[in-house]
PAKE-63006 format. One line per 4 residues: number of its first residue (from 1); their letters; for each residue x, y, z of C-alpha. Coordinates in steps of 0.25 Angstrom, whole numbers, plus 5000, padded with zeros to 4 digits. Layout:
<rs>
NUM> a> X/Y/Z ~ ...
</rs>
This chain:
<rs>
1> mqvp> 5102/4951/4940 ~ 5097/4954/4954 ~ 5082/4952/4958 ~ 5082/4955/4973
5> rtli> 5067/4953/4976 ~ 5063/4941/4966 ~ 5067/4928/4962 ~ 5067/4925/4947
9> vtra> 5062/4912/4942 ~ 5056/4907/4929 ~ 5041/4903/4929 ~ 5045/4888/4929
13> flfs> 5051/4890/4943 ~ 5039/4897/4949 ~ 5037/4888/4961 ~ 5027/4888/4973
17> ltvl> 5033/4895/4985 ~ 5035/4881/4992 ~ 5044/4877/4981 ~ 5052/4891/4981
21> allg> 5053/4889/4996 ~ 5059/4875/4994 ~ 5069/4879/4983 ~ 5076/4890/4990
25> sfsl> 5085/4899/4982 ~ 5088/4896/4967 ~ 5092/4903/4954 ~ 5088/4902/4940
29> plsa> 5094/4908/4927 ~ 5087/4921/4924 ~ 5088/4919/4909 ~ 5082/4905/4909
33> epnl> 5068/4910/4907 ~ 5063/4923/4903 ~ 5049/4922/4909 ~ 5053/4925/4924
37> irip> 5044/4927/4937 ~ 5049/4935/4949 ~ 5045/4929/4962 ~ 5043/4940/4972
41> aeal> 5052/4941/4984 ~ 5040/4939/4993 ~ 5038/4925/4987 ~ 5052/4922/4991
45> vqsa> 5051/4927/5005 ~ 5038/4918/5006 ~ 5046/4906/5001 ~ 5057/4908/5011
49> dirq> 5046/4910/5022 ~ 5039/4897/5017 ~ 5053/4890/5018 ~ 5054/4895/5032
53> vlet> 5040/4890/5036 ~ 5044/4876/5031 ~ 5057/4876/5038 ~ 5050/4880/5051
57> grgl> 5040/4869/5049 ~ 5050/4858/5047 ~ 5057/4862/5059 ~ 5044/4860/5067
61> eter> 5041/4847/5060 ~ 5055/4842/5063 ~ 5052/4845/5078 ~ 5038/4838/5076
65> rwge> 5031/4850/5081 ~ 5019/4847/5073 ~ 5009/4857/5079 ~ 5019/4869/5077
69> alsh> 5022/4864/5063 ~ 5007/4863/5059 ~ 5005/4877/5064 ~ 5017/4882/5057
73> yeda> 5013/4876/5044 ~ 4998/4880/5045 ~ 5003/4895/5047 ~ 5012/4893/5035
77> shqy> 5001/4888/5027 ~ 4993/4900/5029 ~ 5004/4909/5027 ~ 5009/4902/5014
81> pnvt> 4997/4895/5008 ~ 4998/4884/4998 ~ 5013/4881/5000 ~ 5014/4866/4998
85> eieh> 5025/4863/5007 ~ 5019/4871/5019 ~ 5006/4863/5016 ~ 5013/4850/5016
89> rltl> 5020/4853/5029 ~ 5007/4858/5035 ~ 5001/4844/5032 ~ 5012/4836/5038
93> arih> 5012/4845/5050 ~ 4997/4843/5052 ~ 4998/4828/5050 ~ 5009/4827/5061
97> fdlg> 5002/4836/5070 ~ 4989/4829/5069 ~ 4996/4815/5071 ~ 5003/4821/5084
101> rrya> 4989/4826/5089 ~ 4983/4812/5087 ~ 4993/4805/5094 ~ 4994/4815/5106
105> drsf> 4979/4812/5107 ~ 4976/4801/5117 ~ 4963/4798/5112 ~ 4968/4796/5098
109> vedl> 4980/4787/5103 ~ 4970/4779/5112 ~ 4960/4777/5101 ~ 4971/4772/5092
113> rhmp> 4977/4763/5102 ~ 4963/4755/5102 ~ 4959/4757/5088 ~ 4958/4745/5079
117> egta> 4960/4746/5064 ~ 4945/4745/5061 ~ 4942/4756/5070 ~ 4952/4765/5064
121> vdvy> 4948/4762/5050 ~ 4933/4765/5054 ~ 4938/4779/5059 ~ 4945/4781/5046
125> rgvl> 4933/4777/5038 ~ 4924/4786/5047 ~ 4933/4798/5044 ~ 4932/4796/5029
129> qkiq> 4917/4795/5030 ~ 4916/4808/5038 ~ 4925/4815/5027 ~ 4917/4810/5016
133> thyv> 4904/4815/5023 ~ 4908/4828/5028 ~ 4921/4833/5022 ~ 4920/4846/5015
137> tepn> 4926/4841/5001 ~ 4925/4827/4995 ~ 4936/4818/5001 ~ 4947/4813/4992
141> waei> 4949/4799/4999 ~ 4962/4796/4992 ~ 4968/4809/4997 ~ 4963/4806/5011
145> vrrg> 4970/4793/5011 ~ 4983/4799/5005 ~ 4983/4810/5016 ~ 4980/4799/5026
149> tthf> 4993/4792/5021 ~ 5000/4804/5023 ~ 4996/4805/5037 ~ 5000/4791/5040
153> dval> 5013/4793/5033 ~ 5016/4806/5042 ~ 5012/4798/5054 ~ 5023/4787/5051
157> sdnv> 5033/4799/5051 ~ 5028/4805/5065 ~ 5034/4800/5078 ~ 5021/4801/5085
161> flqq> 5014/4791/5076 ~ 5027/4782/5075 ~ 5029/4782/5090 ~ 5014/4778/5092
165> hlag> 5013/4767/5082 ~ 5027/4763/5076 ~ 5037/4765/5088 ~ 5049/4757/5085
169> asle> 5045/4754/5071 ~ 5056/4755/5060 ~ 5056/4768/5054 ~ 5061/4762/5041
173> rida> 5049/4753/5041 ~ 5040/4765/5043 ~ 5046/4773/5032 ~ 5045/4761/5023
177> frrd> 5030/4760/5026 ~ 5029/4775/5024 ~ 5035/4774/5010 ~ 5025/4764/5006
181> lyri> 5013/4770/5013 ~ 5007/4778/5001 ~ 5008/4765/4993 ~ 5000/4757/5004
185> adyr> 4990/4769/5006 ~ 4987/4770/4991 ~ 4976/4781/4991 ~ 4975/4782/4975
189> qvrt> 4963/4773/4974 ~ 4956/4778/4986 ~ 4942/4783/4981 ~ 4933/4781/4993
193> rtda> 4934/4782/5008 ~ 4933/4766/5008 ~ 4946/4766/4999 ~ 4952/4776/5009
197> anvv> 4949/4767/5021 ~ 4954/4755/5014 ~ 4968/4761/5010 ~ 4970/4766/5024
201> lnta> 4967/4753/5031 ~ 4976/4746/5021 ~ 4987/4756/5025 ~ 4985/4754/5039
205> rnas> 4986/4739/5038 ~ 4999/4740/5030 ~ 5005/4750/5041 ~ 5001/4740/5052
209> qymg> 5007/4728/5045 ~ 5020/4735/5041 ~ 5022/4744/5053 ~ 5013/4738/5064
213> ispa> 5006/4751/5066 ~ 4991/4751/5070 ~ 4982/4752/5058 ~ 4973/4761/5066
217> avvl> 4984/4771/5068 ~ 4986/4771/5053 ~ 4971/4773/5050 ~ 4970/4784/5060
221> eyts> 4981/4792/5053 ~ 4974/4790/5040 ~ 4961/4795/5047 ~ 4968/4808/5051
225> gatg> 4974/4809/5037 ~ 4960/4808/5031 ~ 4955/4820/5039 ~ 4968/4828/5039
229> sldp> 4969/4827/5024 ~ 4956/4835/5022 ~ 4960/4848/5027 ~ 4967/4854/5039
233> yssy> 4954/4855/5047 ~ 4949/4841/5046 ~ 4955/4830/5056 ~ 4953/4817/5063
237> ltra> 4949/4819/5077 ~ 4953/4810/5088 ~ 4944/4807/5100 ~ 4950/4818/5108
241> qldd> 4951/4828/5097 ~ 4936/4826/5094 ~ 4933/4829/5109 ~ 4941/4842/5108
245> vysq> 4934/4846/5096 ~ 4920/4845/5103 ~ 4926/4852/5115 ~ 4930/4864/5106
249> iegn> 4916/4864/5101 ~ 4910/4864/5114 ~ 4920/4874/5120 ~ 4926/4865/5131
253> fvgl> 4936/4855/5134 ~ 4943/4848/5145 ~ 4958/4853/5147 ~ 4966/4864/5152
257> gvel> 4961/4875/5145 ~ 4972/4879/5136 ~ 4974/4882/5121 ~ 4987/4875/5117
261> ksen> 4997/4876/5105 ~ 5008/4866/5102 ~ 5021/4875/5101 ~ 5036/4872/5104
265> dsll> 5034/4858/5110 ~ 5024/4864/5120 ~ 5010/4868/5122 ~ 5008/4883/5121
269> ivnt> 4996/4889/5129 ~ 4989/4897/5119 ~ 4977/4900/5128 ~ 4972/4897/5141
273> itgs> 4956/4896/5143 ~ 4951/4905/5154 ~ 4947/4897/5166 ~ 4954/4885/5161
277> paer> 4962/4875/5170 ~ 4975/4880/5162 ~ 4972/4895/5166 ~ 4970/4891/5180
281> ggir> 4983/4884/5180 ~ 4990/4897/5175 ~ 4993/4892/5161 ~ 4993/4904/5152
285> agdr> 4993/4907/5137 ~ 5008/4907/5132 ~ 5012/4896/5142 ~ 5017/4882/5136
289> ivav> 5014/4868/5141 ~ 5027/4861/5140 ~ 5023/4848/5148 ~ 5011/4840/5151
293> dgqt> 5010/4831/5163 ~ 5026/4831/5163 ~ 5027/4828/5148 ~ 5034/4839/5140
297> tkai> 5027/4844/5128 ~ 5040/4841/5121 ~ 5041/4827/5124 ~ 5026/4823/5121
301> tadk> 5023/4834/5110 ~ 5014/4846/5113 ~ 5002/4838/5107 ~ 5003/4827/5116
305> aadi> 5004/4837/5128 ~ 4992/4843/5123 ~ 4984/4830/5123 ~ 4989/4827/5138
309> lkgd> 4983/4840/5142 ~ 4969/4834/5139 ~ 4963/4825/5149 ~ 4950/4822/5157
313> egty> 4943/4833/5165 ~ 4949/4835/5179 ~ 4962/4829/5176 ~ 4975/4837/5178
317> vvvt> 4988/4839/5169 ~ 5001/4846/5172 ~ 5006/4855/5162 ~ 5020/4861/5162
321> vaaa> 5018/4876/5157 ~ 5029/4885/5152 ~ 5027/4900/5153 ~ 5032/4910/5144
325> dgst> 5043/4914/5153 ~ 5049/4899/5153 ~ 5044/4895/5166 ~ 5036/4882/5168
329> rnvr> 5026/4877/5177 ~ 5018/4864/5179 ~ 5003/4866/5180 ~ 4993/4856/5184
333> vrre> 4980/4858/5176 ~ 4966/4851/5178 ~ 4959/4848/5165 ~ 4945/4854/5165
337> rvev> 4934/4857/5155 ~ 4937/4870/5149 ~ 4927/4879/5142 ~ 4933/4886/5130
341> psie> 4929/4900/5129 ~ 4924/4904/5115 ~ 4923/4919/5118 ~ 4935/4925/5125
345> diki> 4940/4939/5129 ~ 4927/4946/5129 ~ 4929/4960/5133 ~ 4927/4975/5129
349> idph> 4941/4979/5124 ~ 4937/4994/5121 ~ 4927/4999/5131 ~ 4927/5013/5125
353> ygia> 4922/5008/5112 ~ 4915/4996/5117 ~ 4924/4986/5109 ~ 4922/4972/5114
357> ylri> 4931/4960/5111 ~ 4929/4945/5112 ~ 4937/4933/5106 ~ 4930/4920/5100
361> asfq> 4941/4909/5102 ~ 4933/4898/5095 ~ 4919/4895/5090 ~ 4912/4884/5099
365> ktts> 4899/4881/5104 ~ 4899/4891/5115 ~ 4904/4903/5106 ~ 4890/4909/5102
369> rdld> 4885/4908/5117 ~ 4898/4914/5122 ~ 4899/4925/5112 ~ 4884/4929/5116
373> talw> 4889/4930/5130 ~ 4901/4938/5127 ~ 4894/4948/5118 ~ 4883/4951/5128
377> qlhr> 4894/4953/5138 ~ 4902/4963/5129 ~ 4888/4970/5126 ~ 4886/4973/5141
381> dgmr> 4901/4978/5142 ~ 4898/4988/5131 ~ 4902/4981/5118 ~ 4900/4990/5106
385> slvi> 4910/4983/5096 ~ 4915/4969/5096 ~ 4929/4962/5092 ~ 4928/4947/5090
389> dvrg> 4941/4940/5090 ~ 4942/4927/5083 ~ 4957/4927/5081 ~ 4963/4913/5083
393> npgg> 4949/4907/5083 ~ 4950/4894/5076 ~ 4935/4892/5074 ~ 4926/4882/5080
397> llta> 4911/4880/5077 ~ 4906/4886/5064 ~ 4892/4887/5070 ~ 4898/4895/5082
401> svdv> 4905/4905/5073 ~ 4892/4907/5065 ~ 4885/4910/5078 ~ 4895/4920/5082
405> adkf> 4894/4927/5068 ~ 4879/4927/5069 ~ 4880/4936/5081 ~ 4886/4947/5073
409> vdrg> 4880/4945/5059 ~ 4865/4947/5057 ~ 4862/4941/5044 ~ 4869/4933/5032
413> liva> 4878/4921/5031 ~ 4889/4919/5041 ~ 4896/4907/5035 ~ 4893/4896/5024
417> trgr> 4898/4882/5025 ~ 4900/4873/5012 ~ 4904/4859/5012 ~ 4904/4846/5003
421> spqe> 4891/4842/5010 ~ 4879/4851/5008 ~ 4876/4849/5023 ~ 4889/4857/5026
425> dfdy> 4883/4869/5019 ~ 4878/4879/5028 ~ 4875/4894/5028 ~ 4876/4900/5042
429> sahq> 4868/4914/5043 ~ 4867/4925/5053 ~ 4855/4928/5061 ~ 4851/4942/5064
433> vgtw> 4846/4939/5078 ~ 4857/4941/5089 ~ 4866/4949/5081 ~ 4876/4958/5088
437> rvpl> 4879/4971/5080 ~ 4891/4975/5088 ~ 4902/4980/5078 ~ 4912/4968/5076
441> ivli> 4926/4966/5074 ~ 4932/4951/5072 ~ 4947/4948/5074 ~ 4953/4937/5066
445> drnt> 4967/4931/5063 ~ 4973/4920/5056 ~ 4969/4910/5066 ~ 4954/4914/5065
449> asas> 4948/4901/5059 ~ 4936/4893/5055 ~ 4924/4897/5063 ~ 4930/4910/5067
453> eifa> 4932/4913/5052 ~ 4917/4911/5050 ~ 4914/4922/5060 ~ 4924/4932/5055
457> gaia> 4920/4929/5041 ~ 4905/4932/5044 ~ 4909/4945/5051 ~ 4918/4949/5039
461> dhqr> 4908/4945/5028 ~ 4896/4952/5034 ~ 4905/4964/5038 ~ 4899/4963/5052
465> gdvv> 4913/4968/5058 ~ 4927/4969/5055 ~ 4936/4957/5054 ~ 4950/4961/5059
469> gqrs> 4963/4953/5059 ~ 4970/4943/5050 ~ 4964/4934/5039 ~ 4958/4921/5046
473> ygkg> 4963/4907/5045 ~ 4954/4902/5034 ~ 4948/4889/5039 ~ 4935/4890/5032
477> svqg> 4930/4876/5034 ~ 4920/4869/5043 ~ 4924/4856/5051 ~ 4915/4846/5056
481> ifpl> 4918/4836/5068 ~ 4914/4822/5065 ~ 4915/4811/5075 ~ 4917/4797/5070
485> aqtr> 4908/4785/5073 ~ 4919/4775/5074 ~ 4927/4781/5086 ~ 4927/4794/5095
489> vgvr> 4935/4802/5084 ~ 4931/4811/5074 ~ 4935/4820/5062 ~ 4935/4835/5059
493> ltta> 4931/4838/5044 ~ 4930/4850/5036 ~ 4915/4850/5031 ~ 4913/4863/5025
497> kfys> 4920/4876/5021 ~ 4914/4889/5026 ~ 4912/4903/5019 ~ 4910/4917/5024
501> pngr> 4897/4925/5022 ~ 4903/4930/5009 ~ 4906/4917/5004 ~ 4921/4917/5007
505> aisk> 4928/4904/5010 ~ 4935/4905/5023 ~ 4944/4893/5020 ~ 4959/4897/5017
509> ngvt> 4954/4912/5016 ~ 4950/4916/5030 ~ 4943/4929/5034 ~ 4950/4941/5030
513> pdvp> 4949/4952/5040 ~ 4943/4966/5037 ~ 4954/4972/5044 ~ 4967/4965/5043
517> vqet> 4977/4966/5055 ~ 4991/4962/5054 ~ 4996/4952/5065 ~ 5008/4959/5068
521> akpi> 5009/4972/5076 ~ 5009/4982/5064 ~ 5000/4993/5059 ~ 4989/4988/5050
525> tgna> 4988/4993/5036 ~ 4979/4992/5024 ~ 4965/4989/5027 ~ 4967/4987/5042
529> vesp> 4967/4997/5053 ~ 4980/5003/5057 ~ 4984/4999/5071 ~ 4998/5001/5077
533> mvad> 5001/4990/5087 ~ 5011/4985/5097 ~ 5017/4971/5095 ~ 5008/4964/5105
537> adat> 4995/4971/5101 ~ 4983/4964/5095 ~ 4983/4970/5082 ~ 4970/4964/5077
541> ldta> 4962/4968/5090 ~ 4968/4982/5090 ~ 4963/4984/5075 ~ 4949/4979/5079
545> lqia> 4949/4989/5091 ~ 4952/5000/5081 ~ 4941/4996/5072 ~ 4931/4995/5083
549> rrrm> 4935/5008/5089 ~ 4934/5015/5076 ~ 4920/5009/5074 ~ 4915/5013/5088
553> agr> 4921/5027/5087 ~ 4913/5029/5074 ~ 4900/5026/5080
</rs>
């Protein structure tokens, strides 16, 4: 019997796709069970794809390219949701990546070097108190301790941590401690945050006695695990990371003025800010930084290199830049205070129909003011229709996104937030005064997230304009930044979920475009506008232009 497009198994062997991927090929006697189920060929193709995803990820893990592994598993998690093995690998990659970032952070290493056990425990207790007071759901203290133990266990397998604290230690002795770790850190009777702190302190002292490791180093791994166990968006913030968060909110920072991505043992320049020291030095998007002050990114890791790029205002750094053609050059760049533009590419893209365009890169304190300036400039230039691009916008301030939506929606709810505490429950509504009535199109993609989804969701639900592109990321939660009284560190915690005006949860659902556009250069079919495009064209913007032109031509 030949079944070319299905695999036949009995009901007893209907596994999840993860298990199918791990089993590989197998056969069953067809007469063993009369009640048979046919698994579609598409599922088999998907299981093979998942197997390839895991193989690629393990290759990145073996090479300890944790930043790339994290991005790889995050993409896979969105493409294949609820696949257990992918979620497991994603968790481990995130733990390794966060650990590497902490130990590449000079502020963290310096604080840890001088931190006594008591201060570390106070930090841990302070984090637990913030979780109990502000986190969106009731905390499970036993689970928080268990996940902290996992973080510490992973740290004991990571060369970055071992070289910092256990250089020269016997691997056999470390492995023996790891085998006994979950007995020592017994979380089963943990009921309160006081119980949690006591278990962590006991574990830290055991590790110190058995391996000679600093108790503070152990406690801080549990601290990172406490926040990291909650959700992908909650985290422990080192002194430098806390400063970076405040700089992002304010829209300025000290640095070179580049957006970086760790890739292939180098730092890829994703974007260069106009007028920044990097732009004046001839550094362009697409270039790669392969060395910083003579240290190659292969030798010190890309995360460490990125940390070296930071420094005091007015100081200099020498970066070795590799261009796309393979040539390299050394560039001496001065660190300066850089203003990060929230609104970019302000222009009339079709003068005949008066179609204007602007991109909101992030939502920060200056966004509302900057948008007012841009809109009046475009109005003077003849704007009759407007395209707002929030593709790749990772979010930012909730209130900034509400202010932007309020410029185009004249009445009704913009977004609602709901948390565990009643003080996190807010309804943000529009005000009629100051509303722009220009026809609107909003561009979104898979990397449109958080605050930008609030804006896109409000426009979609109020039918204020057409939303064009791909379904957005689906980060429908609000994070609060909480500095700790004990030291100059802090935590980022999810405090609420947000909902669109129609009551739709954005979390894991995202915003669905009114006009979907394929990311590949192919004609769009179904409910979307047809648009034949060349390979390098911007399909989403091209589709938006067609919609705007038709609307203007019909007036």
